[in-house]
C-alpha positions, 0 to 999 in steps of 0.5 A: 894932915902933916907929913910923917917923918920917920926918925933917922934910926928907923931906917938903920934899924930896918937895915940892921934887922934885915942884915941880922936876919940874912946872917942868921939864915946863912949861919943856920944853913951852914951849921945844919949843912943844908936847909931844914924844915924849920928854916921855911918859917923864916919868911914869917919871922921876917914879916913879924919883924918888919910889920909887927915889932918895928911898928910897935917900936915906932908907936912907943917912940912917937908916944914918948917924944914930941914933934921935935923928937924930945923925950916927954910924957906930955902925950899921956898928960894930954890923954888924961887932960885934953886941954893940957896943951892949951893950958900950957900954951896959955901959961906961957903967954898969959901966966899961971892965973889965966891957965888956971881958968882952963878946966881939965878936959875929959874928952879922951878919958870919957871916950875910952870909958864909953868904948869900954862900956860899949865893948862890955855890952857887946860882949855880954849880948854876944855871950847871951846869944852865942852860948845857946847857939853853940850848944845847939851846934855842938849837940850831936842829936841836932841834925841841923848842927852842921847847917848852923855852923855854915850859916854862921860862917857864910856872912864872914865870907863877905867884907866887914865894911859891906856887912856893916853898910848892909844894915843901913838899908835895913835901919835907915828911915826909908829902909826895909824895917821902917817900910814894914812898920809903915805898912802895918800902920805902926809908923816910922821909928828912928833906928839909926844914928844912936847907941842901939844901932851901933851895938846891933852892928857890933854884935852882928859882926863880932858874934861869930868870934864868940860862938866858934870858941865855945862851939870848939870847947863843947865839941871836944867835951866827952858826951859820957860826962853829961850822961854820967851826971844824968845817971847820978840824978842831975836833970838837964839844967843841973847837968848844964850848970854843973858839967857843961858850963865849967868844961866850956869855960876856956871857950867862953873866956876865949870868946869874951877876949876875941869879942871884947878886943875888937869891940873896943877898937872898932871905929867904922861901925860907930861912924856908919850906924852912929852917924857921929853921935856915938864916938868910940876910942877907935874914932878918936885915934883915927881922927888924931892921926888923920884929921889933927895930924898929931902922930905923937898923941895918936901913938900915945892913945894907940899905946894905951889901947895896946896895953889894954889888949895885952891885959886882956890877953894875959887874962885869957892866958891865965884862964885858958893856959893850954889854948883849949878854947880854940878859935874861929874854926 
């Protein structure tokens, strides 16, 4: 792994930003002749500037430059063609004819497409499982609704890594599930190190992010609307289709976004439950930074992922402009 050397302007940018921040605070206190309640938000503003805005600027800087700091688009060309750098080096040494023999490498693009597909599957499965769960939790006639809410919250108190590793004791060859299969005479089956195990781990970890936004939307819905639909002749299914589902759409869109985004970028679940057989885009970014030590290409891959996330957020904002979908609680 190569040592990261920050550009000279990064330190000056941090110092200038801190100086401007202190100056703005002092000017605000002077104009208001004291400290107002809004001034207590300044620590969060400083936090955002240092740990969110500046890192994003650095990612953009490294994505658009090479190892020598020169402006280039080669990092994005390397994303589209993973053999681009090899071909360029071969062209400089042996000429265009030899470089033409190297085919385009599609590893990076294929990994992104596979990650999008896995995230899509995780989102669909989470929606299919999460919507009925949210319906039961929001049903005022269900006495166990609050109990179900607690059952969904309790696993989230445990560390994400521990929740994922716990599945190994269930799915491994000598795990509890295979031990039960062996006990009933069914024989042991391969449950780990495949796509299905990765999908199971993703759904398990991200399902609450689908359930609670939908639950929030359903809890805000006026029950008299469903009663009015039934009085007008709608049965339970038509009431669900015509009234409940449209009113819960903001929560559904919010849940889809909250599940899809972390599913695309996840990297620990495929490593543990996939055993390296299923590599996702998060694994590619991590290996590019930590193993290859290529901060420029890694930043380009991260920037592409950030653009996808911004697109997802823009879709959410259009579908739920007032934030009616709620959140985790």
